[in-house]
VMD Tcl script that draws the C-alpha trace (Angstrom):
set ca {
  {3.12 -27.86 -42.08}
  {3.75 -32.01 -41.00}
  {5.46 -33.77 -38.34}
  {8.04 -35.01 -40.91}
  {8.60 -31.77 -42.81}
  {9.41 -29.84 -38.94}
  {11.73 -33.44 -38.30}
  {13.36 -32.63 -41.74}
  {13.39 -29.32 -40.56}
  {15.43 -29.35 -36.90}
  {17.76 -31.80 -38.48}
  {19.06 -29.85 -41.43}
  {18.57 -26.85 -38.67}
  {20.93 -28.72 -36.21}
  {23.38 -29.50 -39.59}
  {24.02 -26.56 -40.07}
  {24.63 -25.45 -36.38}
  {27.33 -27.67 -36.05}
  {29.01 -27.42 -39.35}
  {29.93 -23.33 -38.50}
  {30.85 -23.94 -34.63}
  {32.95 -26.54 -36.28}
  {34.53 -24.12 -38.89}
  {34.53 -20.96 -36.26}
  {36.31 -23.78 -33.82}
  {38.32 -24.97 -36.86}
  {39.95 -21.12 -37.51}
  {40.37 -20.81 -33.80}
  {42.86 -23.50 -33.19}
  {44.52 -22.75 -36.55}
  {44.77 -19.00 -36.19}
  {46.10 -19.08 -32.45}
  {49.61 -17.64 -32.76}
  {50.31 -16.78 -29.24}
  {52.29 -13.75 -28.81}
  {54.80 -12.53 -30.57}
  {58.25 -11.90 -29.41}
  {58.57 -8.42 -27.32}
  {62.43 -7.70 -27.87}
  {64.90 -9.36 -30.28}
  {64.99 -9.27 -33.75}
  {66.93 -8.46 -36.91}
  {70.82 -8.47 -35.83}
  {73.25 -8.16 -38.75}
  {75.56 -10.68 -39.11}
  {79.33 -11.16 -38.96}
  {82.52 -13.19 -40.04}
  {81.36 -16.98 -40.63}
  {78.37 -16.03 -39.67}
  {77.86 -15.60 -43.50}
  {78.76 -18.85 -44.31}
}
mol new
graphics top color blue
foreach p $ca { graphics top sphere $p radius 0.5 }
foreach p [lrange $ca 0 end-1] q [lrange $ca 1 end] { graphics top cylinder $p $q radius 0.2 }
display resetview
């Protein structure tokens, strides 16, 4: 394996690593919804609330 081929291999590996880290970071940021509410929820509507 020549020097130029080694440089190409390392460059491709770095690009693949960067792409993987970028996708993982994007999924982590978009997927963080926080903690769901611990109380509250559905209640029956009455009177003028139905409008």
